[in-house]
VEXTIRO-369172 format. One record per residue (C-alpha): residue in one letter; x, y, z. Coordinates in steps of 0.05 Angstrom, whole numbers, plus 5000, padded with zeros to 4 digits. Layout:
R rest    X    Y    Z
R    a    X    Y    Z
...
! end
This chain:
R rest    X    Y    Z
R    m 9090 1507 5044
R    d 9077 1483 5112
R    k 9136 1518 5152
R    a 9159 1444 5192
R    l 9169 1427 5117
R    r 9208 1484 5102
R    f 9262 1469 5160
R    t 9260 1390 5148
R    e 9297 1409 5084
R    g 9372 1397 5085
R    h 9364 1385 5164
R    p 9406 1322 5184
R    m 9351 1291 5223
R    f 9310 1285 5158
R    w 9339 1223 5133
R    t 9329 1156 5093
R    s 9366 1088 5106
R    n 9406 1088 5046
R    a 9435 1154 5075
R    f 9484 1115 5124
R    a 9496 1057 5081
R    t 9570 1041 5075
R    v 9610 1029 5016
R    e 9618 0965 4992
R    g 9693 0945 5014
R    s 9713 1009 5041
R    s 9749 1001 5118
R    d 9714 1064 5129
R    a 9665 1063 5198
R    p 9599 1100 5183
R    g 9591 1171 5206
R    h 9546 1147 5258
R    v 9591 1105 5293
R    y 9648 1139 5339
R    q 9711 1083 5341
R    v 9742 1101 5414
R    g 9806 1070 5385
R    k 9866 1045 5423
R    q 9876 1109 5461
R    g 9804 1123 5471
R    a 9797 1056 5504
R    d 9871 1070 5542
R    e 9835 1136 5566
R    v 9771 1096 5587
R    d 9818 1043 5630
R    a 9855 1103 5662
R    a 9789 1146 5674
R    l 9763 1072 5706
R    g 9824 1062 5752
R    p 9808 1097 5814
R    f 9732 1074 5817
R    r 9769 0992 5827
R    k 9790 1022 5890
R    c 9731 1049 5925
R    t 9664 1018 5936
R    f 9611 1026 5877
R    d 9577 1086 5874
R    a 9542 1113 5819
R    e 9524 1181 5830
R    r 9607 1196 5839
R    v 9616 1184 5755
R    t 9614 1251 5738
R    r 9650 1285 5676
R    e 9701 1313 5736
R    t 9712 1243 5759
R    f 9708 1203 5697
R    v 9758 1242 5658
R    l 9768 1235 5587
R    p 9818 1272 5563
R    t 9832 1267 5485
R    i 9756 1227 5464
R    q 9715 1284 5504
R    a 9720 1324 5444
R    q 9689 1260 5403
R    l 9640 1251 5446
R    a 9623 1324 5450
R    r 9610 1324 5380
R    a 9570 1251 5387
R    s 9522 1291 5430
R    l 9515 1347 5374
R    d 9498 1296 5330
R    v 9445 1271 5374
R    h 9407 1337 5392
R    e 9421 1366 5316
R    g 9448 1319 5275
R    r 9418 1256 5247
R    g 9392 1241 5325
R    f 9429 1180 5340
R    v 9497 1158 5342
R    i 9535 1092 5365
R    v 9601 1099 5411
R    r 9639 1025 5386
R    g 9708 0994 5407
R    l 9705 0982 5484
R    d 9695 0898 5503
R    p 9649 0894 5565
R    q 9681 0824 5565
R    r 9749 0856 5592
R    y 9709 0885 5665
R    t 9669 0866 5707
R    a 9587 0883 5711
R    e 9609 0939 5760
R    e 9662 0961 5719
R    n 9619 0960 5656
R    l 9560 1002 5693
R    t 9621 1055 5705
R    i 9643 1062 5638
R    f 9576 1073 5612
R    l 9552 1124 5663
R    g 9627 1154 5649
R    i 9618 1159 5578
R    s 9537 1180 5574
R    n 9555 1241 5615
R    y 9590 1272 5551
R    i 9524 1265 5524
R    g 9470 1285 5583
R    e 9500 1291 5651
R    q 9429 1290 5665
R    r 9394 1219 5696
R    g 9322 1202 5687
R    v 9278 1166 5734
R    q 9253 1112 5714
R    d 9200 1084 5765
R    k 9177 1117 5831
R    m 9223 1069 5867
R    g 9292 1111 5847
R    s 9311 1052 5790
R    m 9362 1099 5746
R    l 9376 1054 5697
R    t 9348 0984 5671
R    h 9368 0912 5648
R    v 9338 0897 5576
R    t 9339 0820 5583
R    d 9298 0758 5588
R    s 9348 0727 5637
R    k 9346 0646 5648
R    v 9333 0645 5721
R    w 9271 0685 5720
R    t 9210 0636 5733
R    t 9150 0687 5716
R    p 9117 0665 5656
R    p 9132 0716 5595
R    e 9065 0737 5593
R    m 9072 0765 5665
R    r 9128 0810 5640
R    h 9141 0875 5610
R    g 9158 0872 5539
R    i 9234 0889 5548
R    h 9240 0837 5593
R    t 9217 0786 5538
R    t 9246 0759 5465
R    t 9190 0793 5440
R    g 9184 0835 5381
R    l 9170 0926 5413
R    a 9130 0961 5368
R    w 9150 1030 5343
R    h 9156 1075 5409
R    c 9187 1128 5437
R    d 9215 1113 5519
R    m 9155 1164 5539
R    g 9190 1224 5591
R    a 9264 1212 5563
R    d 9309 1263 5522
R    v 9358 1214 5503
R    l 9356 1145 5507
R    a 9415 1107 5527
R    l 9436 1024 5518
R    h 9494 0995 5527
R    v 9498 0921 5496
R    r 9525 0877 5553
R    s 9512 0808 5510
R    l 9481 0794 5433
R    p 9420 0746 5423
R    k 9432 0676 5377
R    s 9393 0711 5329
R    g 9346 0771 5316
R    g 9331 0822 5369
R    s 9349 0881 5317
R    t 9332 0950 5334
R    f 9315 0999 5293
R    v 9305 1076 5286
R    a 9263 1118 5252
R    s 9265 1205 5239
R    s 9200 1236 5257
R    w 9221 1288 5209
R    t 9228 1237 5152
R    i 9153 1218 5174
R    y 9127 1285 5176
R    r 9146 1305 5109
R    e 9100 1239 5087
R    l 9050 1255 5132
R    a 9050 1317 5103
R    e 9052 1301 5027
R    s 9010 1235 5025
R    y 8974 1231 5093
R    p 8956 1305 5111
R    t 8886 1282 5149
R    v 8933 1232 5192
R    l 8984 1284 5204
R    e 8930 1322 5232
R    a 8898 1273 5275
R    l 8973 1257 5300
R    c 8985 1335 5318
R    d 8912 1340 5361
R    a 8920 1346 5419
R    n 8866 1297 5444
R    w 8911 1231 5455
R    p 8894 1193 5516
R    i 8953 1176 5552
R    q 8942 1131 5618
R    v 8993 1151 5666
R    s 8969 1116 5737
R    g 8929 1049 5750
R    n 8887 1061 5810
R    p 8855 1106 5808
R    p 8867 1102 5736
R    r 8885 1178 5704
R    y 8907 1208 5641
R    i 8926 1259 5596
R    v 8914 1283 5533
R    a 8972 1308 5486
R    p 8991 1302 5417
R    l 9032 1253 5393
R    l 9069 1293 5339
R    h 9088 1374 5356
R    v 9120 1428 5321
R    s 9154 1485 5356
R    d 9224 1522 5355
R    d 9242 1494 5283
R    k 9233 1416 5310
R    i 9198 1362 5301
R    l 9179 1330 5372
R    i 9151 1253 5367
R    s 9121 1224 5432
R    v 9079 1158 5430
R    d 9081 1092 5464
R    p 9014 1050 5434
R    g 9019 1008 5500
R    r 9002 1080 5539
R    l 8941 1102 5498
R    g 8872 1095 5517
R    l 8855 1054 5581
R    h 8898 0997 5597
R    p 8864 0931 5595
R    a 8873 0914 5674
R    t 8844 0979 5698
R    a 8784 0974 5665
R    k 8719 0951 5713
R    i 8667 0909 5688
R    g 8605 0946 5676
R    t 8631 1015 5693
R    e 8649 1073 5639
R    p 8711 1072 5623
R    p 8759 1117 5661
R    v 8798 1132 5597
R    p 8778 1149 5534
R    a 8794 1083 5480
R    l 8820 1107 5424
R    s 8780 1129 5364
R    q 8779 1090 5294
R    q 8813 1149 5267
R    q 8862 1154 5330
R    l 8879 1071 5302
R    e 8880 1079 5236
R    a 8933 1140 5242
R    l 8984 1092 5292
R    g 8984 1047 5230
R    v 9000 1094 5178
R    l 9046 1119 5237
R    s 9078 1057 5240
R    a 9077 1032 5168
R    l 9116 1101 5143
R    a 9161 1088 5213
R    t 9185 1012 5175
R    k 9186 1037 5110
R    h 9244 1085 5135
R    r 9275 1047 5184
R    f 9357 1040 5197
R    c 9383 0976 5227
R    l 9430 0991 5283
R    d 9466 0931 5271
R    l 9494 0928 5340
R    k 9559 0894 5360
R    l 9576 0874 5420
R    g 9610 0942 5474
R    d 9560 0985 5428
R    i 9542 1046 5478
R    v 9483 1073 5429
R    f 9451 1145 5437
R    i 9380 1166 5409
R    n 9342 1227 5414
R    n 9284 1203 5445
R    l 9243 1266 5424
R    g 9263 1263 5346
R    l 9260 1180 5335
R    l 9222 1127 5340
R    h 9253 1062 5355
R    a 9238 0989 5350
R    r 9263 0920 5359
R    d 9253 0852 5325
R    p 9233 0789 5365
R    y 9295 0740 5384
R    v 9328 0680 5401
R    d 9385 0672 5464
R    p 9428 0614 5457
R    a 9424 0558 5505
R    n 9483 0573 5552
R    g 9502 0638 5566
R    p 9470 0704 5578
R    g 9433 0727 5526
R    r 9420 0787 5492
R    h 9422 0841 5552
R    l 9425 0913 5541
R    v 9427 0966 5598
R    r 9378 1030 5593
R    l 9391 1096 5617
R    w 9352 1163 5606
R    l 9391 1229 5595
R    r 9385 1300 5589
R    n 9441 1350 5568
R    p 9414 1415 5596
R    k 9452 1455 5544
R    l 9425 1423 5491
R    a 9356 1404 5515
R    w 9299 1408 5464
R    t 9240 1450 5498
R    i 9189 1406 5526
R    p 9122 1431 5498
R    q 9069 1431 5557
R    a 9028 1388 5530
R    m 9095 1330 5537
R    r 9112 1358 5603
R    p 9079 1301 5651
R    p 9115 1238 5637
R    w 9182 1290 5626
R    e 9172 1315 5697
R    a 9164 1237 5720
R    a 9225 1218 5695
R    f 9267 1290 5712
R    g 9222 1320 5768
R    p 9173 1375 5760
R    n 9212 1436 5711
R    g 9267 1385 5706
R    k 9299 1400 5771
R    g 9312 1324 5793
R    f 9279 1296 5866
R    p 9333 1318 5913
R    g 9292 1262 5965
R    l 9296 1202 5928
R    e 9339 1148 5939
R    k 9377 1138 5873
R    r 9381 1061 5854
R    y 9427 1022 5802
R    p 9426 0950 5797
R    v 9490 0923 5770
R    e 9461 0868 5743
R    p 9385 0837 5739
R    s 9341 0812 5799
R    l 9349 0746 5806
R    v 9273 0746 5818
R    y 9231 0777 5772
R    k 9166 0816 5814
R    p 9115 0821 5765
R    p 9090 0882 5749
R    k 9014 0897 5755
R    y 9009 0935 5687
R    t 9048 0904 5640
R    a 9065 0941 5576
R    g 9093 0934 5521
R    s 9155 0973 5520
R    a 9154 0985 5591
R    a 9176 1057 5569
R    f 9136 1105 5608
R    v 9113 1060 5670
R    l 9043 1053 5688
R    e 9036 1045 5773
R    d 8989 1060 5826
R    g 8969 1133 5862
R    e 8981 1201 5853
R    d 9045 1210 5803
R    v 9092 1268 5817
R    n 9074 1318 5774
R    a 8994 1306 5774
R    e 8989 1384 5744
R    g 8940 1366 5678
R    y 8926 1303 5697
R    i 8858 1280 5686
! end
């Protein structure tokens, strides 16, 4: 039997969607939902107190300064669940409408520290978070924005480069916008049993992943990787092959196109993710943590209300040095773009934590379906291994 198939048996990250169904009539929350309760909410308010007395500074929000005496044990279990359990958790029970935007961000950062205290950079400008929304004040047409800044659905992908994806639900849409997760462990097992040639293609280290626009540069890497008794997945369709905006008519493409076999493999991967997907059923105020190396995620299109903010999530990329998975060499460039060479960060970079979405949307040169691993011009922070 395939080594990976052996260690999927009985592992909590090998799951199907019906594993998390709530028993009808039961008042108990599903196992992936961590309710903070009144005591937890009171502890959060107490931890927030000192920050209300000074100017907002996100870098000051640490485990040592945002102390949660009792629920820190609950959050420690949640972190283990993300890294060694089912791969995702929801921290529920805090109402964002009780707090200002700065207080909500402080709470999000404070709780996230207990899941993974190291934060990843999301672009070369030093942005440490992203507002996932379609702001009503933006006049830039949706087709000129990244996918996360529209109401369209998002295909199955990972936020390439992040260990843990964290999302804080600030407000909800009128309808739609469901977030789904699917386990690479479950997908791997079905691939091995029913689609062995597709599995081989996904594990081949020959997928072209574009990492810069001008000049167009790329790496080659597998989309699935098995090591250290773990199944890692790293795929974003918007990063595979040559981005159309960087193609030049009449010249040889600087980034290889995907082969027919690779296109078919992506189709099977997406179909199996949909088959085994689980809907997170997010509520207002939820803080979601997803193992971005072990799970894929996707989003349905949505409709915002005519009045009010509409769907608004805040995104962080996290890493827990003590529980972190080893990043294979072939998958390191996107990861080092977020966490620095060898994961040591970017000491000289000025870090930015925008509390609210920008009032003016600046159209990116290279739009992408997920806006996960952002395509930028010039040399990347770690050029090793680039072509």
